[in-house]
C-alpha positions as CSV (number, residue, x, y, z in Angstrom):
1,X,-0.3,0.1,0.0
2,X,1.1,3.4,-0.8
3,X,-0.5,7.0,0.6
4,X,-1.5,9.7,-2.0
5,X,-1.6,12.8,-0.5
6,X,-4.3,15.6,-1.5
7,X,-4.5,19.0,0.2
8,X,-7.6,21.1,-0.5
9,X,-8.6,24.2,0.9
10,X,-6.4,23.8,3.5
11,X,-6.9,20.2,4.3
12,X,-4.9,17.2,3.9
13,X,-6.3,14.1,3.0
14,X,-4.4,10.8,2.9
15,X,-5.7,8.1,1.0
16,X,-3.4,4.6,0.9
17,X,-4.1,2.8,-2.6
18,X,-2.4,-0.4,-3.8
19,X,1.1,0.4,-5.1
20,X,0.5,0.1,-8.6
21,X,-2.6,2.1,-8.8
22,X,-0.9,4.6,-6.2
23,X,1.6,5.3,-8.6
24,X,-0.6,5.6,-11.6
25,X,-2.8,8.3,-9.6
26,X,0.3,10.1,-8.9
27,X,1.6,10.0,-12.3
28,X,-1.5,11.5,-13.8
29,X,-2.5,14.4,-10.7
30,X,1.7,15.7,-11.7
31,X,0.6,15.4,-15.8
32,X,-2.6,17.1,-14.6
33,X,-0.5,19.9,-12.3
34,X,-1.5,18.9,-9.1
35,X,0.5,18.5,-6.3
36,X,0.4,17.3,-3.1
37,X,2.9,19.6,-1.7
38,X,0.4,22.8,-1.8
39,X,-3.6,23.2,-1.8
40,X,-5.5,22.2,-4.6
41,X,-8.2,24.2,-5.9
42,X,-11.6,22.0,-6.3
43,X,-12.5,22.9,-9.8
44,X,-9.1,21.2,-10.8
45,X,-10.2,18.1,-9.1
46,X,-13.2,18.5,-10.5
47,X,-12.1,18.4,-13.8
48,X,-9.6,15.9,-13.3
49,X,-12.6,13.6,-12.1
50,X,-14.9,14.1,-15.3
51,X,-11.8,13.6,-17.4
52,X,-11.6,10.4,-15.4
53,X,-15.0,9.4,-15.5
54,X,-14.9,10.4,-19.6
55,X,-12.5,7.7,-20.5
56,X,-14.2,5.1,-17.7
57,X,-17.5,6.2,-20.2
58,X,-15.6,5.7,-23.3
59,X,-13.6,2.2,-22.2
60,X,-17.4,0.8,-21.5
61,X,-18.6,1.6,-24.9
62,X,-15.9,0.1,-26.5
63,X,-16.2,-3.2,-24.3
64,X,-19.8,-3.1,-25.1
65,X,-19.3,-2.9,-28.7
66,X,-16.8,-5.5,-28.7
67,X,-18.9,-7.8,-26.7
68,X,-21.8,-7.1,-29.0
69,X,-19.6,-8.1,-32.3
70,X,-18.3,-11.1,-30.9
71,X,-21.4,-12.7,-29.7
72,X,-22.8,-12.3,-32.8
73,X,-20.3,-14.1,-33.9
74,X,-20.6,-16.9,-32.2
């Protein structure tokens, strides 16, 4: 387990995540200019969350299309 630290509105949040997932989150935060050593604007986290949800939505659509295509092939 690894900790990811968020500072929002002067409050610090420590979140323990699986090592591999924590590394992914830290890299994503870095790429989006969100640093754990200074307070983050909530709007930036909201934008990052929505971006992540869009990626998840797109992946689910791809999976559904893949499953539909391959269930017809049988």
